[in-house]
N, C-alpha and C positions, 0 to 999 in steps of 0.2 A: 562516446557521445554520439547522438544520432546525426546522420548526414542530412536528414530531411526534417523540416519543422512545419508547423501550421496545419492547415486542412489536409494536405497530402499525407503528412505523417499520421494524423488522426485516422484517416480513412484506411491507411495501410495496416495499422495495428488493430483496428476494429475488424477489418476483413480477416486478418490472420486469426484473431480470437474466434470469430464465427466459424471459420473453417475447422478449427479444433473442436468446437462444440458440435458441429455437424458430424464429424468423424466419431466423436464420443456417442452421440445420439444413435448413430447406426449400430455401434457395438452394443449399446444399451437395449435397443429394440430387438436385436438378434440374439441376445443372451439366452442361454438355455433356461436359466432361472433368474428372472429379473430381480427378485428379492435378494438373492445371494450376491448379485452384481452391484446392488445399490451402494455399498460402502466404497467400491472402486469408482463409481460415478462421482460421489461426493469428493473423493480425493483428487480425481483428475480435474474436476471443475475448479477446485481450489488451486491446483497447480496452474491451470490455464489463467485464472485470475491473477496469480502471482506473476506469471510471465507477461501478462498485459500491463500490469503495474510497473514491472521492470522496464518494459519498452516505453511506457509513458514517462517514467523518470528520465530515461535517456533523452527523449524529446524535450522534456521540461528543462533539463540542464542546458541543452543547446539553445533553447529560447531564452533562458535566464542569462546566458552569456551575451545576449544582445542588449540586456538591460544593465547588468553588472559587469565587472571585469571578469574575464575567463578564469583568471587566477583565483579570484575570490570564490567563484562558483565551485571550482575544483576543490577548494580548501574545505568546503562544508560537506561533512559526511551526513548522509541521511539514511536511516534504517526505517523500513516500513514494517510495522508489526501487525500481522493479521490477528484479528480478534473474532470471537464468536464462531460461527460455522466455518469461516475461512481459516481461522487459526487452527481449528480442530480438523480441518480437511473433511468437512461434512456439508459442503455447499450443495444447494439444489439449483435447478436451471434458472430460477427467478430470484435468487437471493441478491440482496445488496452485499457489498463487501465492507466489513467493519475494520478500521485500521487505527493505529496510533503511530504518530511520527516522532522519531527520536533523532536529534541532530548532534553532531560533533562540531564544535566551533573551529577546530584546527587552530590556526594562528590568529584568527579574527576575534574581536571582542564579541561577547554573547549577543549584544543587541544587533550588531551587523549580521552575525551568523543567523539570528532568528529571522531577520528581514529576508535574507536570501533563502533560508530554509522554508519560510512561508511561501515565497514565490515558487519554489520547487514543488511543494505539496499542492499548491493551487494549480500549478501546471499539470500535475498528475490528473487531478479531477477534470481539468479542461480537456486533456487528451482522451480521457475515458468517456466522458459523458456530456460534453458541450454539444450544442446544436450544430450539426454539420450535415453534409450530403450523405455521409454514411452514418446512420443513427447511432446514438450513444449506446454503451453496453449496459451499465448499471450504475447506481450511485456509489461513489466512494464515500463511506460514512465515517467521519472522524469524531462522532459525538460521544464515544466511550472514553475519550481522552480525559485526563484530569480536569475537573471543573466543567466538563462537557462543553456546550456551545459558548459558555462564558469564559472559558480558558483559552490560552493561546493555541493556535493550530499545531505548532511545533514546540518542543522543549528539549533542552539538553538532558543527558542522562542524569546529571546531578540534580536538575530541577525535578525530574520524575521521581528520583529517590527521595528527595525532600518532601514532595507532595505525599507519596505513599507512606512515608514515616510519620507525617504529622496529621494529615487530614483525610486520608482515604477511608471510605466506609467498607463494611464487610462485603457488600455486593461487588465492590470494585476489585477486591482481592479474588473473589470467586470468578469474576470475569477474566482475570489474568491466568486462570488455570488453562485456558485454551489458547493463550497467546503464543505466537510463533513468528519468527522473521520470515517474510514472504518476498521481500525485494529490497534492493539498495545495499547499503554497507553491511556485509555479513559479519565482519569483526565487531562493528558497533552493535549489531543485533545480538551477537553472542554475549556481549558485555551486559545485556539487559537481563541476564539470569537473576540479577537482583535489581528491581523488586519482583520481576515476574519469572516464573519457571520456564524451562524448555524441555 
């Protein structure tokens, strides 16, 4: 869990991300063949985005522990599944980052876990892109989730499986071809092989 929360934490993680991007941009500009180097750029940008989201989740957990009990926050597993260019490790310098959130309720009931999981996911976006003295990085876009903006921000794995088994359209299955766990609970992310591949 993060030792710093709020604006100081947001500034630190955003600055660290930008240092990583500057280092990558220097390698990119100095590459002997920029076209050959392009796949490495996309992969490293995706990895930097994943690291930023991992740091944002740590900050979000620390902030959520001020609102909920620390035990409840710790009990909720959260896997962040990268979609689109991020999932495929094909990001460019100006891409938004598409994600889906999967929670594990642990010993809590699903409703309570969803409330805490939603707070964690919202906290990730706040740490990454809210207005602060160090400007936001990019939008964390969760609109590829089941039911899009109309659906809950977070779902349990069982809820995801139920949705994909009953209601998902073909484009949603196609979108899952690029899905990859980028942050959070790796074991939970590995369990997402059904409905999406890894």
